C-alpha positions as a Markdown table, in Angstrom:
| # | Residue | x | y | z |
|---|---|---|---|---|
| 1 | Unk | 33.2 | -36.5 | -16.5 |
| 2 | Unk | 30.0 | -34.3 | -17.1 |
| 3 | Unk | 29.2 | -32.0 | -14.1 |
| 4 | Unk | 26.0 | -32.1 | -12.7 |
| 5 | Unk | 23.6 | -28.8 | -13.6 |
| 6 | Unk | 23.1 | -26.3 | -11.2 |
| 7 | Unk | 19.5 | -26.4 | -9.6 |
| 8 | Unk | 20.0 | -23.0 | -7.8 |
| 9 | Unk | 20.2 | -21.4 | -11.2 |
| 10 | Unk | 17.0 | -19.8 | -12.5 |
| 11 | Unk | 15.4 | -21.0 | -15.7 |
| 12 | Unk | 15.4 | -17.6 | -17.1 |
| 13 | Unk | 19.3 | -17.1 | -16.8 |
| 14 | Unk | 19.5 | -20.0 | -19.7 |
| 15 | Unk | 17.7 | -17.4 | -22.2 |
| 16 | Unk | 20.3 | -14.7 | -21.2 |
| 17 | Unk | 18.0 | -12.2 | -19.7 |
| 18 | Unk | 18.6 | -11.1 | -16.1 |
| 19 | Unk | 16.7 | -12.6 | -13.2 |
| 20 | Unk | 14.2 | -10.7 | -11.7 |
| 21 | Unk | 15.0 | -8.8 | -8.4 |
| 22 | Unk | 13.1 | -10.3 | -5.5 |
| 23 | Unk | 12.6 | -9.1 | -1.8 |
| 24 | Unk | 13.6 | -11.1 | 1.0 |
| 25 | Unk | 12.2 | -9.9 | 4.5 |
| 26 | Unk | 14.2 | -11.7 | 7.6 |
| 27 | Unk | 11.7 | -11.1 | 10.5 |
| 28 | Unk | 12.7 | -12.2 | 13.9 |
| 29 | Unk | 10.7 | -14.6 | 15.7 |
| 30 | Unk | 10.0 | -13.0 | 18.5 |
| 31 | Unk | 8.2 | -10.3 | 16.2 |
| 32 | Unk | 5.4 | -12.7 | 15.4 |
| 33 | Unk | 5.6 | -15.5 | 18.3 |
| 34 | Unk | 4.9 | -12.9 | 20.9 |
| 35 | Unk | 2.0 | -11.0 | 19.6 |
| 36 | Unk | 0.9 | -14.2 | 18.2 |
| 37 | Unk | 0.8 | -16.0 | 21.7 |
| 38 | Unk | -1.0 | -12.7 | 22.9 |
| 39 | Unk | -3.9 | -12.7 | 20.4 |
| 40 | Unk | -4.4 | -16.4 | 21.4 |
| 41 | Unk | -4.5 | -15.9 | 24.9 |
| 42 | Unk | -6.5 | -13.0 | 25.0 |
| 43 | Unk | -9.2 | -14.8 | 22.9 |
| 44 | Unk | -9.3 | -17.5 | 25.3 |
| 45 | Unk | -9.7 | -14.9 | 28.0 |
| 46 | Unk | -12.2 | -13.1 | 26.3 |
| 47 | Unk | -14.2 | -15.9 | 25.1 |
| 48 | Unk | -14.2 | -17.4 | 28.8 |
| 49 | Unk | -15.3 | -14.2 | 30.5 |
| 50 | Unk | -17.7 | -12.9 | 27.9 |
| 51 | Unk | -19.6 | -16.2 | 27.8 |
| 52 | Unk | -20.0 | -16.6 | 31.8 |
| 53 | Unk | -21.1 | -13.0 | 31.9 |
| 54 | Unk | -23.4 | -13.7 | 29.4 |
| 55 | Unk | -24.7 | -16.7 | 30.9 |
| 56 | Unk | -25.3 | -14.8 | 34.4 |
| 57 | Unk | -26.8 | -12.0 | 32.7 |
| 58 | Unk | -29.5 | -13.9 | 30.7 |
| 59 | Unk | -29.9 | -16.1 | 34.0 |
| 60 | Unk | -30.8 | -12.7 | 36.1 |
| 61 | Unk | -33.2 | -11.4 | 33.5 |
| 62 | Unk | -35.3 | -14.4 | 33.3 |
| 63 | Unk | -35.4 | -15.8 | 36.8 |
| 64 | Unk | -38.6 | -14.2 | 37.5 |
| 65 | Unk | -40.3 | -15.7 | 34.4 |
| 66 | Unk | -38.8 | -19.5 | 34.0 |
| 67 | Unk | -40.7 | -21.6 | 31.2 |
| 68 | Unk | -43.1 | -23.9 | 32.0 |
| 69 | Unk | -43.6 | -26.3 | 29.3 |
| 70 | Unk | -40.9 | -28.4 | 27.1 |
| 71 | Unk | -40.8 | -26.2 | 24.1 |
| 72 | Unk | -40.4 | -23.2 | 26.3 |
| 73 | Unk | -37.7 | -24.9 | 28.2 |
| 74 | Unk | -36.3 | -25.8 | 24.6 |
| 75 | Unk | -36.1 | -22.0 | 23.4 |
| 76 | Unk | -35.1 | -20.9 | 26.8 |
| 77 | Unk | -31.7 | -22.9 | 26.4 |
| 78 | Unk | -31.7 | -22.2 | 22.7 |
| 79 | Unk | -31.7 | -18.5 | 23.0 |
| 80 | Unk | -29.1 | -18.6 | 26.1 |
| 81 | Unk | -26.5 | -20.7 | 23.8 |
| 82 | Unk | -26.6 | -18.3 | 21.1 |
| 83 | Unk | -26.4 | -15.1 | 23.4 |
| 84 | Unk | -23.6 | -16.8 | 25.0 |
| 85 | Unk | -21.8 | -17.8 | 21.8 |
| 86 | Unk | -22.2 | -14.2 | 20.8 |
| 87 | Unk | -20.9 | -12.2 | 23.9 |
| 88 | Unk | -18.3 | -14.8 | 23.8 |
| 89 | Unk | -17.0 | -14.3 | 20.5 |
| 90 | Unk | -17.3 | -10.2 | 20.9 |
| 91 | Unk | -15.3 | -10.3 | 24.0 |
| 92 | Unk | -12.9 | -12.8 | 22.7 |
| 93 | Unk | -12.1 | -10.1 | 19.8 |
| 94 | Unk | -11.9 | -7.2 | 22.1 |
| 95 | Unk | -9.3 | -9.1 | 24.6 |
| 96 | Unk | -7.3 | -10.5 | 21.8 |
| 97 | Unk | -7.0 | -7.0 | 20.2 |
| 98 | Unk | -6.0 | -5.2 | 23.7 |
| 99 | Unk | -3.5 | -8.1 | 24.5 |
| 100 | Unk | -2.1 | -8.3 | 20.8 |
| 101 | Unk | -2.0 | -4.4 | 21.1 |
| 102 | Unk | 0.1 | -4.6 | 24.4 |
| 103 | Unk | 2.4 | -7.4 | 23.2 |
| 104 | Unk | 2.8 | -5.3 | 19.8 |
| 105 | Unk | 4.0 | -2.1 | 21.6 |
| 106 | Unk | 6.4 | -4.5 | 23.7 |
| 107 | Unk | 8.0 | -6.0 | 20.8 |
| 108 | Unk | 8.1 | -2.6 | 19.1 |
| 109 | Unk | 10.0 | -0.8 | 22.0 |
| 110 | Unk | 12.4 | -4.1 | 22.1 |
| 111 | Unk | 13.2 | -4.1 | 18.8 |
| 112 | Unk | 14.1 | -0.4 | 18.6 |
| 113 | Unk | 16.3 | -0.6 | 21.7 |
| 114 | Unk | 17.9 | -3.8 | 19.8 |
| 115 | Unk | 18.8 | -1.3 | 16.9 |
| 116 | Unk | 20.3 | 1.5 | 19.3 |
| 117 | Unk | 23.8 | 0.6 | 20.7 |
| 118 | Unk | 24.4 | 1.6 | 24.3 |
| 119 | Unk | 22.8 | 1.3 | 27.4 |
| 120 | Unk | 19.3 | 1.1 | 25.5 |
| 121 | Unk | 20.2 | -2.3 | 23.9 |
| 122 | Unk | 21.7 | -3.7 | 27.4 |
| 123 | Unk | 18.5 | -2.8 | 29.2 |
| 124 | Unk | 15.8 | -3.4 | 26.2 |
| 125 | Unk | 13.5 | -5.4 | 28.5 |
| 126 | Unk | 13.1 | -3.0 | 31.2 |
| 127 | Unk | 12.8 | 0.3 | 28.6 |
| 128 | Unk | 10.1 | -2.1 | 26.9 |
| 129 | Unk | 8.0 | -2.8 | 30.1 |
| 130 | Unk | 8.6 | 0.6 | 31.0 |
| 131 | Unk | 7.3 | 2.0 | 27.9 |
| 132 | Unk | 4.2 | -0.5 | 27.3 |
| 133 | Unk | 3.1 | 0.4 | 31.0 |
| 134 | Unk | 3.1 | 4.2 | 30.1 |
| 135 | Unk | 1.3 | 3.6 | 27.0 |
| 136 | Unk | -1.4 | 1.2 | 28.8 |
| 137 | Unk | -1.6 | 3.8 | 31.5 |
| 138 | Unk | -2.3 | 6.6 | 29.0 |
| 139 | Unk | -4.6 | 4.6 | 26.7 |
| 140 | Unk | -6.8 | 3.6 | 30.0 |
| 141 | Unk | -6.7 | 7.1 | 31.4 |
| 142 | Unk | -5.2 | 6.4 | 34.7 |
| 143 | Unk | -4.8 | 9.3 | 36.8 |
| 144 | Unk | -1.6 | 11.1 | 37.4 |
| 145 | Unk | -1.4 | 9.8 | 40.7 |
| 146 | Unk | -1.4 | 5.9 | 39.3 |
| 147 | Unk | 1.1 | 6.6 | 37.0 |
| 148 | Unk | 3.3 | 8.5 | 39.6 |
| 149 | Unk | 3.1 | 5.3 | 41.8 |
| 150 | Unk | 4.1 | 3.2 | 38.7 |
| 151 | Unk | 7.0 | 5.1 | 37.7 |
| 152 | Unk | 8.1 | 5.2 | 41.7 |
| 153 | Unk | 8.5 | 1.6 | 41.7 |
| 154 | Unk | 10.1 | 1.8 | 38.1 |
| 155 | Unk | 12.6 | 4.1 | 39.0 |
| 156 | Unk | 13.6 | 2.3 | 42.0 |
| 157 | Unk | 13.8 | -1.1 | 40.4 |
| 158 | Unk | 15.4 | 0.0 | 37.1 |
| 159 | Unk | 18.0 | 1.9 | 39.4 |
| 160 | Unk | 18.8 | -1.3 | 41.2 |
| 161 | Unk | 18.8 | -3.5 | 37.9 |
| 162 | Unk | 21.0 | -0.6 | 36.4 |
| 163 | Unk | 23.5 | -0.8 | 39.3 |
| 164 | Unk | 23.6 | -4.3 | 39.5 |
| 165 | Unk | 24.5 | -4.6 | 35.8 |
| 166 | Unk | 26.8 | -2.1 | 35.7 |
| 167 | Unk | 28.8 | -3.1 | 38.6 |
| 168 | Unk | 28.8 | -6.7 | 37.3 |
| 169 | Unk | 30.2 | -5.2 | 34.0 |
| 170 | Unk | 32.9 | -3.1 | 35.0 |
| 171 | Unk | 35.7 | -5.6 | 34.0 |
| 172 | Unk | 33.7 | -5.7 | 30.5 |
| 173 | Unk | 35.6 | -4.4 | 27.0 |
| 174 | Unk | 32.5 | -2.4 | 26.5 |
| 175 | Unk | 33.4 | 1.2 | 26.3 |
| 176 | Unk | 30.4 | 2.2 | 28.1 |
| 177 | Unk | 31.5 | 0.3 | 31.1 |
| 178 | Unk | 34.5 | 2.4 | 31.9 |
| 179 | Unk | 32.0 | 5.0 | 33.4 |
| 180 | Unk | 30.4 | 2.1 | 35.6 |
| 181 | Unk | 31.8 | 3.2 | 39.0 |
| 182 | Unk | 30.4 | 6.6 | 39.0 |
| 183 | Unk | 27.3 | 5.8 | 37.5 |
| 184 | Unk | 26.6 | 2.8 | 40.2 |
| 185 | Unk | 27.7 | 5.3 | 42.9 |
| 186 | Unk | 24.5 | 7.6 | 41.6 |
| 187 | Unk | 22.3 | 4.6 | 41.5 |
| 188 | Unk | 22.7 | 2.9 | 44.4 |
| 189 | Unk | 21.9 | 6.0 | 46.7 |
| 190 | Unk | 18.9 | 7.0 | 44.6 |
| 191 | Unk | 17.5 | 3.3 | 44.7 |
| 192 | Unk | 16.3 | 3.3 | 48.5 |
| 193 | Unk | 14.7 | 6.8 | 48.7 |
| 194 | Unk | 12.6 | 5.9 | 45.8 |
| 195 | Unk | 11.5 | 2.4 | 47.0 |
| 196 | Unk | 10.7 | 4.2 | 50.2 |
| 197 | Unk | 8.4 | 6.6 | 48.5 |
| 198 | Unk | 6.8 | 3.9 | 46.3 |
| 199 | Unk | 6.1 | 1.8 | 49.5 |
| 200 | Unk | 4.3 | 5.3 | 50.9 |
| 201 | Unk | 1.8 | 5.2 | 47.9 |
| 202 | Unk | 0.4 | 1.7 | 48.6 |
């Protein structure tokens, strides 16, 4: 009985030449799903916002000189539509870039924490959120007081989430959690003052 030929064998192997090396990249889906969704959402938001702003601006600039003829109204609406379209496309690109970059920072921080063992891997979403907020604050040139308010809230909520996670995982076989009782005793008293300090900033 003759066996069927192997379909996975490269055609160059039959000539005796070794197969050419190839590069295979395994990209996790979240590395392109989240930034892609952010780009699409930013484009939609920017298009809507830019078009609406341009329409209102054009109306305000020409409210004192409305057309009086049919031809005048034709060119009025034609010019308005062009300006609305151009402004919407420009704002769409800006918002898409902003949200895409923000999502890219989030994904990069989360992926970096994923490759690190220990507490960073367990709290990767929290670290990604705090890091993204910090980068956003620096890029937007927020004042130090605004940044301290954000970090006051972040310290309080991160302390609470860490305490809950550590207390819930005391019985885990993970070696880190053998220190959970001592760490949770530190975080629980640390939580309430930080939240009270954050409330004073509001």
